[in-house]
C-alpha positions in Angstrom: -222.9 -73.5 30.4 -223.4 -72.3 26.9 -221.2 -69.5 25.5 -224.1 -67.1 25.8 -224.8 -67.9 29.4 -221.1 -67.6 30.3 -221.2 -64.2 28.7 -224.0 -63.1 31.0 -222.1 -64.2 34.1 -219.0 -62.3 33.0 -220.7 -59.0 32.0 -222.7 -59.0 35.2 -219.5 -58.1 37.1 -218.6 -55.3 34.8 -219.8 -52.4 36.4 -222.1 -50.1 37.8 -224.7 -47.7 38.5 -225.5 -45.1 35.8 -223.8 -41.8 36.1 -225.4 -38.8 34.5 -223.1 -36.8 32.2 -222.9 -33.1 32.9 -222.8 -32.3 29.2 -225.4 -32.0 26.5 -226.2 -35.5 25.1 -225.9 -36.2 21.4 -229.0 -37.3 19.6 -227.6 -40.4 17.9 -230.4 -42.9 17.8 -228.2 -45.9 18.9 -226.6 -44.1 21.9 -228.1 -45.5 25.0 -228.1 -43.8 28.4 -230.3 -46.3 30.2 -229.2 -49.9 30.5 -232.9 -50.9 30.3 -232.8 -49.8 26.7 -230.4 -52.5 25.8 -231.4 -55.7 24.2 -231.1 -58.9 26.3 -228.3 -60.3 24.2 -226.0 -59.4 21.4 -223.6 -61.3 19.3 -220.7 -59.2 20.6 -220.3 -57.2 23.7 -217.4 -54.8 23.8 -216.4 -53.0 27.0 -214.5 -49.8 26.6 -215.7 -46.9 24.5 -212.3 -45.7 23.7 -209.8 -46.0 20.8 -209.7 -49.8 20.5 -213.3 -50.4 21.2 -214.6 -48.0 18.6 -212.1 -49.3 16.0 -213.1 -52.9 16.5 -216.8 -52.1 16.8 -216.7 -50.2 13.5 -215.0 -53.0 11.6 -217.1 -55.9 13.0 -220.5 -54.1 12.8 -220.1 -53.8 9.0 -221.5 -57.3 9.1 -225.2 -56.3 9.4 -226.1 -59.9 10.4 -224.4 -59.4 13.8 -225.5 -57.2 16.7 -223.0 -55.3 18.9 -223.2 -53.5 22.2 -220.4 -51.4 23.5 -220.3 -50.1 27.1 -218.6 -46.9 28.2 -218.1 -45.5 31.7 -216.9 -42.0 31.0 -218.4 -38.7 29.7 -220.2 -39.4 26.5 -219.2 -36.8 24.0 -217.2 -33.6 23.7 -219.8 -31.1 22.5 -217.6 -28.2 21.6 -214.5 -27.6 19.5 -211.9 -30.4 19.8 -208.9 -29.0 21.7 -205.8 -28.0 19.8 -202.5 -27.0 21.1 -200.2 -24.1 20.2 -196.7 -24.5 19.1 -195.7 -22.7 22.2 -196.6 -25.7 24.3 -199.5 -24.1 26.1 -202.6 -26.3 26.4 -205.8 -24.4 25.8 -207.5 -26.8 28.2 -205.5 -25.4 31.1 -207.9 -22.4 31.2 -211.0 -24.5 31.7 -212.3 -26.4 34.7 -213.9 -28.9 32.3 -210.7 -30.7 31.5 -210.9 -33.0 34.5 -214.3 -34.2 33.3 -212.7 -35.6 30.2 -209.9 -37.6 32.0 -209.6 -40.5 34.4 -206.7 -39.2 36.6 -205.5 -42.1 38.7 -203.1 -41.4 41.5 -200.2 -43.8 42.1 -199.0 -45.3 45.4 -196.0 -43.4 46.8 -193.0 -44.2 44.6 -190.0 -45.2 46.7 -187.4 -44.6 44.0 -188.6 -41.1 43.3 -188.7 -39.8 46.9 -192.1 -41.3 47.7 -193.8 -39.0 45.2 -197.4 -39.7 44.3 -197.8 -39.4 40.5 -200.7 -39.9 38.2 -201.8 -41.9 35.2 -204.2 -40.2 32.9 -206.4 -41.6 30.3 -209.3 -40.3 28.2 -212.8 -40.4 29.8 -214.8 -39.6 26.6 -216.1 -41.6 23.7 -213.0 -42.0 21.7 -210.7 -42.4 24.7 -207.3 -40.9 24.9 -207.2 -40.1 21.2 -209.7 -37.3 22.0 -207.5 -35.6 24.6 -203.9 -36.3 23.5 -201.3 -34.1 22.0 -201.9 -35.5 18.4 -198.3 -36.5 18.0 -198.9 -39.3 15.5 -195.9 -41.6 15.0 -195.4 -45.4 14.9 -191.9 -46.1 16.2 -189.1 -48.2 14.8 -189.7 -51.5 13.0 -187.3 -53.2 15.4 -189.7 -52.4 18.3 -192.5 -54.5 16.7 -190.1 -57.3 15.7 -189.5 -57.7 19.4 -193.2 -58.4 19.9 -192.9 -61.4 17.6 -189.7 -62.6 19.4 -191.7 -62.8 22.6 -193.8 -65.6 21.2 -196.2 -63.7 18.9 -195.9 -64.8 15.3 -197.5 -62.4 12.9 -197.1 -59.4 15.3 -193.7 -58.2 13.9 -193.4 -55.0 11.8 -194.3 -56.9 8.6 -197.4 -58.3 10.2 -198.7 -55.0 11.8 -197.5 -52.4 9.2 -200.5 -53.1 7.0 -202.8 -52.2 9.9 -201.0 -48.9 10.6 -201.8 -48.1 6.9 -205.4 -49.4 7.2 -206.2 -47.0 10.0 -204.8 -43.7 8.5 -204.9 -41.4 5.6 -202.2 -38.8 5.0 -202.4 -35.3 3.6 -199.0 -33.9 2.3 -197.8 -30.6 3.8 -199.4 -27.5 2.4 -197.6 -25.0 0.1 -196.9 -22.7 3.0 -194.6 -25.3 4.6 -192.6 -25.8 1.5 -189.5 -24.0 2.9 -189.3 -26.5 5.7 -188.6 -29.4 3.2 -190.6 -31.8 5.3 -189.8 -35.4 4.1 -192.6 -37.8 3.7 -193.5 -41.0 1.9 -197.2 -41.6 1.2 -196.5 -45.4 1.1 -196.3 -45.3 4.9 -200.0 -44.4 5.0 -203.2 -45.8 3.6 -206.8 -44.8 3.0 -208.1 -45.2 6.5 -210.4 -43.0 8.6 -207.9 -41.3 10.9 -206.6 -38.1 9.4 -202.8 -37.5 9.5 -201.4 -34.1 8.4 -198.9 -31.3 9.1 -200.3 -28.0 10.4 -198.2 -24.8 10.4 -195.1 -25.4 12.4 -191.7 -24.1 13.7 -188.4 -25.5 12.7 -186.2 -23.4 15.0 -185.2 -26.1 17.5 -183.8 -28.4 14.8 -180.6 -26.5 14.1 -178.9 -27.3 17.4 -179.4 -31.0 16.8 -178.3 -30.8 13.2 -175.1 -29.1 14.2 -174.4 -32.0 16.6 -174.5 -34.4 13.7 -178.0 -35.8 14.2 -179.2 -37.0 10.8 -182.8 -36.2 9.7 -185.3 -39.0 9.4 -186.6 -39.6 5.9 -190.1 -40.7 6.9 -190.7 -41.3 10.6 -193.7 -43.5 10.0 -192.0 -45.9 7.6 -190.2 -47.9 10.3 -187.1 -45.8 10.4 -188.1 -43.8 13.5 -184.7 -42.4 14.5 -182.9 -39.2 14.1 -184.3 -35.7 13.6 -187.9 -36.2 12.6 -191.0 -34.4 11.4 -194.1 -36.1 12.7 -197.6 -35.6 11.4 -200.5 -34.8 13.8 -203.8 -36.6 14.0 -205.5 -33.5 12.7 -208.1 -33.0 10.0 -206.4 -30.6 7.5 -209.8 -29.2 6.3 -211.6 -28.5 9.6 -208.4 -28.0 11.6 -209.7 -30.2 14.4 -208.5 -33.3 16.1 -209.1 -36.5 14.2 -209.7 -39.3 16.8 -211.5 -42.5 17.3 -215.0 -41.1 17.6 -214.8 -39.0 14.5 -212.9 -41.6 12.5 -214.6 -44.8 13.6 -217.8 -44.2 15.5 -219.4 -41.3 13.7 -219.3 -43.0 10.2 -221.2 -46.0 11.6 -223.4 -44.4 14.3 -226.6 -45.0 12.4 -226.0 -48.8 12.0 -229.0 -50.5 13.6 -226.8 -53.3 14.8 -224.5 -51.1 16.8 -225.6 -49.8 20.2 -223.4 -47.6 22.5 -224.2 -47.4 26.2 -222.5 -44.3 27.7 -221.9 -42.9 31.1 -222.2 -46.2 32.8 -220.2 -48.0 35.4 -221.9 -51.1 36.7 -221.8 -53.4 39.7 -224.4 -55.7 38.1 -225.5 -55.4 34.4 -226.4 -58.6 32.7 -226.3 -58.7 28.9 -225.8 -61.9 26.9 -223.0 -62.3 24.3 -223.7 -65.1 21.9 -220.3 -65.0 20.1 -217.6 -63.1 22.0 -216.9 -60.7 24.8 -214.2 -58.1 23.8 -212.4 -56.2 26.5 -211.1 -52.8 25.3 -211.0 -50.5 28.4 -207.4 -49.6 28.0 -204.2 -50.5 29.9 -205.5 -48.9 33.1 -209.0 -50.4 33.2 -209.0 -53.6 31.3 -207.1 -55.4 34.1 -209.7 -54.1 36.5 -212.5 -55.7 34.5 -210.8 -59.1 34.6 -209.9 -58.8 38.3 -213.5 -57.9 39.1 -215.0 -60.5 36.8 -214.5 -63.4 39.3 -212.3 -65.2 36.7 -211.4 -68.7 37.8 -208.2 -68.9 35.8 -204.9 -68.3 37.6 -203.3 -65.6 35.5 -200.7 -63.7 37.7 -200.0 -61.4 34.7 -203.4 -59.6 35.0 -202.4 -56.1 36.0 -198.6 -56.8 35.9 -195.9 -55.6 33.5 -197.1 -52.0 33.4 -194.8 -49.9 31.2 -194.8 -46.2 30.3 -192.3 -43.6 29.2 -190.8 -41.7 32.1 -190.1 -38.1 31.3 -188.6 -34.9 32.7 -189.7 -31.5 31.5 -186.6 -29.5 30.6 -187.0 -25.7 30.5 -184.4 -23.2 29.4 -184.0 -19.5 29.7 -184.5 -17.7 26.4 -182.2 -15.1 25.0 -182.8 -11.6 26.4 -184.1 -10.2 23.1 -186.8 -12.8 22.7 -189.4 -10.7 24.4 -188.9 -8.1 21.6 -189.9 -10.7 19.0 -193.5 -11.1 18.0 -194.9 -13.6 18.7 -193.1 -15.0 21.6 -194.0 -17.5 24.4 -195.1 -14.9 26.9 -197.8 -13.7 24.4 -199.5 -17.1 24.3 -201.1 -16.9 27.7 -204.7 -16.3 28.5 -205.5 -12.6 28.8 -202.8 -11.5 26.5 -204.3 -9.7 23.4 -202.3 -12.0 21.0 -203.6 -15.1 22.7 -207.2 -13.8 22.7 -207.0 -12.7 19.0 -205.6 -16.1 18.1 -208.4 -17.9 19.9 -211.0 -15.7 18.2 -209.5 -16.3 14.8 -209.5 -20.0 15.3 -213.1 -20.2 16.4 -214.2 -17.9 13.6 -212.2 -19.3 10.7 -210.2 -22.3 11.9 -207.0 -20.4 10.9 -204.1 -18.8 12.7 -201.7 -20.0 15.5 -204.3 -22.1 17.1 -204.3 -24.5 14.2 -200.8 -25.7 15.3 -200.4 -28.7 17.6 -198.2 -28.9 20.6 -195.5 -30.5 18.5 -195.0 -32.1 15.1 -191.2 -32.5 15.3 -188.7 -34.1 17.6 -185.5 -36.0 18.0 -185.4 -39.8 18.4 -182.0 -41.1 19.2 -180.4 -44.4 19.9 -178.3 -44.9 23.0 -175.1 -44.9 21.1 -176.0 -41.6 19.4 -176.6 -39.4 22.4 -173.9 -40.7 24.8 -170.4 -41.9 24.6 -171.1 -44.1 27.6 -173.5 -46.4 25.8 -171.2 -49.4 26.2 -170.9 -48.8 30.0 -174.7 -48.6 30.3 -175.0 -51.9 28.4 -172.4 -53.5 30.6 -174.2 -52.3 33.8 -177.5 -53.6 32.5 -176.1 -57.1 31.6 -174.2 -57.4 34.9 -177.4 -58.0 36.8 -180.7 -59.7 36.1 -182.7 -56.6 37.1 -185.3 -58.5 39.2 -184.4 -56.8 42.5 -186.5 -53.8 41.5 -189.6 -55.7 40.4 -192.7 -55.6 42.5 -192.8 -58.1 45.4 -195.9 -59.6 43.8 -194.1 -60.9 40.8 -193.9 -64.7 40.9 -191.8 -67.0 38.8 -193.6 -66.7 35.4 -193.6 -62.9 35.6 -189.9 -62.9 36.5 -189.2 -65.2 33.5 -191.2 -62.9 31.2 -189.4 -59.8 32.5 -186.0 -61.4 31.9 -187.0 -62.2 28.3 -188.2 -58.6 27.8 -185.0 -57.2 29.4 -182.8 -59.2 27.1 -184.5 -57.6 24.1 -184.3 -54.1 25.5 -180.6 -54.4 26.2 -180.1 -55.7 22.7 -181.9 -52.6 21.4 -179.5 -50.5 23.4 -176.7 -51.4 21.0 -178.9 -50.8 17.9 -178.5 -47.7 15.8 -182.0 -48.1 14.4 -184.1 -48.1 17.6 -184.6 -44.9 19.6 -183.9 -44.9 23.4 -184.7 -41.2 23.9 -187.2 -38.7 22.5 -187.5 -35.0 22.8 -190.5 -33.5 21.0 -190.3 -29.8 20.5 -192.5 -26.9 19.3 -191.7 -23.3 19.5 -191.5 -22.9 23.2 -188.8 -22.6 25.8 -189.0 -26.2 27.1 -189.8 -29.8 26.1 -190.0 -33.2 27.7 -187.0 -35.5 27.7 -188.3 -39.0 27.5 -186.8 -42.5 28.1 -188.2 -44.7 25.4 -186.7 -48.1 26.5 -187.5 -48.3 30.2 -186.6 -51.3 32.2 -188.7 -50.4 35.3 -192.0 -52.3 35.7 -195.1 -51.9 38.0 -198.6 -53.1 38.6 -202.3 -52.1 38.4 -204.6 -53.8 40.9 -208.0 -53.5 42.5 -208.2 -51.5 45.7 -208.9 -54.1 48.4 -210.6 -51.4 50.5 -212.8 -50.4 47.6 -212.9 -53.0 44.9 -215.5 -51.0 43.0 -213.5 -47.8 43.1 -210.5 -46.7 41.1 -207.5 -49.0 40.6 -204.3 -48.8 42.5 -201.3 -48.0 40.3 -197.7 -48.7 41.3 -195.8 -47.5 38.3 -192.5 -48.7 39.5 -191.0 -45.3 38.6 -187.2 -45.5 38.2 -187.1 -48.8 40.1 -184.4 -50.0 37.7 -181.1 -48.0 38.0 -180.4 -48.3 34.3 -183.4 -46.0 33.6 -181.7 -43.4 35.8 -178.3 -43.8 34.1 -180.0 -43.3 30.7 -181.8 -40.2 32.0 -178.6 -38.6 33.2 -177.0 -39.0 29.7 -180.1 -37.7 28.0 -180.0 -34.5 30.1 -176.3 -34.1 29.4 -177.0 -34.3 25.7 -179.6 -31.6 26.0 -177.1 -29.4 27.7 -175.0 -29.6 24.6 -177.9 -28.6 22.3 -178.7 -25.6 24.6 -175.1 -24.5 24.5 -175.1 -24.9 28.3 -172.2 -26.1 30.4 -172.8 -29.2 32.5 -173.2 -27.4 35.8 -173.8 -30.5 37.8 -172.2 -33.8 38.5 -173.9 -37.1 37.5 -175.0 -37.6 41.1 -176.5 -34.2 41.3 -178.3 -34.8 38.0 -179.7 -38.1 39.3 -181.1 -36.3 42.3 -182.7 -33.7 40.1 -184.2 -36.4 37.9 -185.7 -38.3 40.9 -187.2 -35.0 42.2 -188.8 -34.0 38.9 -189.5 -37.2 36.9 -193.0 -38.2 35.8 -193.1 -42.0 35.4 -196.1 -41.7 33.0 -196.3 -40.0 29.6 -199.8 -41.3 29.3 -198.4 -44.1 27.2 -199.5 -47.0 29.4 -199.0 -50.4 28.0 -198.6 -54.1 28.9 -201.0 -54.8 31.8 -202.6 -57.8 30.0 -199.6 -58.8 28.0 -199.6 -60.9 24.9 -196.8 -63.3 25.8 -196.7 -67.0 26.5 -198.4 -68.0 29.7 -195.2 -69.5 31.1 -193.8 -66.0 30.8 -196.6 -64.4 32.7 -198.8 -63.7 29.7 -202.5 -63.1 29.8 -203.6 -63.3 26.1 -202.5 -65.4 23.2 -201.4 -64.1 19.8 -205.1 -64.7 18.8 -206.0 -62.2 21.6 -207.9 -64.8 23.6 -207.5 -64.8 27.4 -205.6 -67.9 28.4 -207.9 -70.6 29.9 -211.1 -69.1 28.5 -213.2 -69.3 25.4 -214.6 -66.4 23.4 -213.1 -63.8 25.8 -210.6 -61.5 24.1 -208.6 -58.3 24.8 -207.9 -55.8 21.9 -206.3 -52.7 23.4 -202.8 -51.4 24.5 -202.8 -53.6 27.5 -201.8 -56.5 25.3 -198.5 -54.9 24.2 -195.8 -57.1 25.7 -192.9 -54.6 25.3 -193.4 -50.8 25.0 -192.4 -49.4 21.6 -190.5 -46.1 21.3 -193.4 -44.1 20.1 -196.6 -42.3 21.2 -199.6 -44.5 21.9 -202.4 -43.6 19.5 -201.1 -44.9 16.2 -200.1 -48.2 17.7 -203.4 -48.6 19.5 -205.3 -48.1 16.2 -203.1 -50.7 14.5 -203.5 -53.3 17.3 -207.3 -52.8 17.1 -207.4 -53.1 13.3 -205.5 -56.3 13.5 -207.6 -57.5 16.3 -210.8 -56.9 14.2 -209.4 -59.1 11.4 -208.4 -61.8 13.9 -211.9 -61.9 15.4 -213.6 -61.9 12.0 -211.5 -64.9 10.8 -212.2 -66.7 14.0 -215.9 -67.1 13.1 -215.7 -67.4 9.3 
């Protein structure tokens, strides 16, 4: 068969009957809501509609001689103010029933290592994907984390090879004069002149003092590759409009009038045939890109499809505030719906885009290496190296996946002894609690089709805390937080472990790795050129390709991967 006819066969499995959006449609000329409005074939067909899809579509469609079609399943557009968070960690979306319409919320199987709890994986269900509904924490992680990608058989995917694409995707606005007293360090060389806005809104620095007193050193520029210590982190926020900067506003809107770019929204399809003359590009995210390949009827034996799922397990830590806090204005109790301060803040934001509501959930945090937050770091490394860690892997892992996991595990353990790669994170704003996050997890899981309903939602087994080293790390993180809160350790390690298993969330909505870019003999699915092994002109360009989760939030890395992917694809056909 020709490349074009193969494309028709593949796309015909993708998905589904049209679903009407409950929201007012935009009037963009090239937004399609009826599959019959599509052309019979395009040069490129991109499946996703989220962060990576829109990034790649924008870059490739600049070539006016090629035609592009991108398919998207979720709600088409957010038609009102982009959500913003307060520094008091209260999400304004919690007051509206519409939030669920903007998310795919996927339940997990009962997790045996966390008391059979059923947890969820959430991802954005709007054009723009998760970058439209995230907390706007906009960091890159440590250079060492990306160097590990290259060590797993991916030349050119180290920090040096991907840093230029971080810069290509973003533009930075220095802190405003009102933040001068915070002495926020920054280096504009860590940013470029890209479309995603990166800036610092008004913020609180109160929580930093405790960490500074414990000897934690400030980071000079969190996005320059030195992502460890006490860090200020910009938000993906437009400093002029005080709204969220995300994939739709940054990448789709500037090119929405291009006649060679069509966007089909609000569609899932069981059968939808469209020809792709050049390449099919999968960009549905780490949760749904495996589903597309699993449903496509692929003939290539790739056990890694849907395997190697990684995320950042986290526990929310709350503390009691000092008694006099309620006498201070503002305080956390005032930022609740119905309180006059809250209502006034909302009114001010909607009227003028000023006031407390311009602040994000957090733009500061602490990123610590294992040896920084616990004196037991050598014991943890010894425990990790004493076993191969495969006993906690899913039963479906065969020899190539086990070999790949061992290669990953060796690099993670090596990072445990580094003082330049963070193993824990605690972002904080001005509230009385924050998540404690494990950044170098060793637990792994799977995402697969539901055999009882292959056209329904995927089945997620996150493998939450299946590796005991993750639990040991968590215990030491919580103990270090006790120190910052001036709280005595009121529990034993065993009691802390039980508390962690009862309260952990295996997902921080940082899902990576389900179509890993790693050699096929190590359970890989895509090559460093992003082509699916055993196929021609079928590529994957989203967070699912990441072989080893970096110690960072997802969005900046997703943009960088997609920017690099666009260049790889363009060069392929030059």
